[in-house]
N, C-alpha and C positions, 0 to 999 in steps of 0.2 A: 602550465602557463596561466598567467593572471595579469589582466590589464584593468586598472581602476583609476578613477579620478576623484580626489577629495574636493567636493564643492562646499558651499556654505552649509554646514550642519547636515551633510549628506555625503555618502560614498556611492558613486555610480560605478558599478562593475561592468565595464564594456564587454569583457569576456573572461571566462575561466575555463580551464580544461584540466581534468584529471585523467591520466592514462595509466594502464597497467595491463600487462599480458595481452596486448592487442585490443583491449577494450577502451572505451572513452566515455566520459561524462563531460559535456560542454554546455555552456549557456551564458546568461548575463543576468544582472539584477541591480537592485539598489538597497541601501539601508540608511535610515536616518540616524544621526548621532545624538539626537535629543528627543525629548518628549517620550512618546510610547515606543520609539525605535521602529517606526513603520518600515516594512521591507517588501520587496517583490523579487521573485526569481522565476526564470524560465530556463529550462534545461532539456537536453536530449541525451539519452543514453544509447550507446551502440556497443553491444557485447560487453557491457560493463559488469565487472565482478566486485560487488560492494564488500565482499569478505577480505579484499586486499586492503581495505581502509577501516573496517569496523568488525566487531565480534558478532557476525551474522553468518548463516550458512552460505556456502558457495552460491553465487548467482550468475546469471547471464541475462542482463537486462537490456531490453531494446524498447525504447518508447520515450514519452515526454512527461514532464511535470511542469505545472504552472502553479505558483503559490503567492499569495499576498497576505499581509497581516501585520501584527505588532508583537514585540518581544517583551515589553514591560508595561505595567507592573506584573502582568502575567501573560504568557503567550496566548495568541488568538490568531488562527490561521484559516484561510479559505484556500482549498487546493483542488486541483484537477490532475489526475494521473491517467495515462493511457499506456498499457503494456502491449507491445506488438507481438504477433505470433513469433515464436522462436525464443521468447523469454523463458528463463528457468529459475527456480529457487530450489536449492538442494536436489538437483536433478529431476524436478517435477516441472513439466511444462506449465506455463502460466501466461494468460493473456486476458485482456479486457480493459474496462474503464472504471474509474471511481472518482467521486467528487464529494465535497461537503465542506462544512464550516465546523472547525474543531477548536476546543480549548481544554484546559485541564479538567473541567467539570462536565462538559457536554459536547455532543456532536449533533448538529442539525443539518437539514437539507442533504442528508446522506443519500447517495445513489451509487450503487455499484453493480456491475454485471461482469463477473469474473469466471473464467474457465481455468481449472487446475487439473491437468491430466484429463481423466474421464469425468471429473466432477464439475458441476456448475453451481454458482451461488449468485443470487440476486438479492440486494438489500435496498430498502427505501424507507426513509423516515428519520427519526431522531431518537437519541437515548441520553440518559444522564439526569433527567429531571422528572419529577412526578408528572404523569400524564403524557410523557413522551411515548411514541410508538415506533418501533423499528420492525417493519415487516421484512421477512426474509423467506427465500425458498432455496433449499439445498437439494441437489440431485447428485448423488454419488453412487453410480452403479457398480463401481469397483473401489471400495473403501481402501483397500490395500495400496492402491495407486498413490494415495496421499501420505503414506508412511514416511518417505524420505523427507518431506517438507515438515511433517508434524512431529518427528521423533524428538526434537528439542523440547516441545511442549508436552508430549506424552512419552517420556523416556522409557517407560516400561511397556511399550507397545507389544502386545502378545504376538509371539512368533506364530505365523500361520493364520493370523486374523484375516478373514476375507468376508465379503458380503456386499450388500447394497443398502443404501439409505436414501430415502426421499422424504423431505420435510418441507412443510409450508406452514408458516406461522403468520397470522394476521390477527392481532389483538388477543385472541384465545389460542393457546398452544395446541397444536395437533401434530401427530407423528403418524406417518403412513408408510406402508411398503418397506418394512425392515426385515432383512434376511441376513443371517449370520451363519458362518461355518468356522470351525476351529480345527 
């Protein structure tokens, strides 16, 4: 379903809804038809499987997204995402929040606190330009739990790989508490 109104140099999307297999993505937004093509979108996912619409792993998304930005001459987006408990990507439980300001060259004001199965990751900072710092902490007590979600990125994931990984990076890299078994 889609309901929109074309106003002077702007489309106001009063509502959109994509449904498949019992899931739904619904929201509203605006997009300018001139200049930098400013846009805004606010949406909520309920058991939404993005793989029905794009070449991504099977998902079960529950949560919200809010984004504003421009599309030309190059995209520039400020976004906030919240994934509720019960969300999944490639059969890996996923929940948490993320926000930031992004474009093709840089990400700033990045803050994320995400739980992926038994792992947690916290990000804060910026990256993409000289002097940027992105601090992160990763705690993965059972690395093998991440395999279903990461197998597209690491297709040759060693069978039987197990272990724990705990990393905290702030300006100078450090790696602690690494334990592996094969």
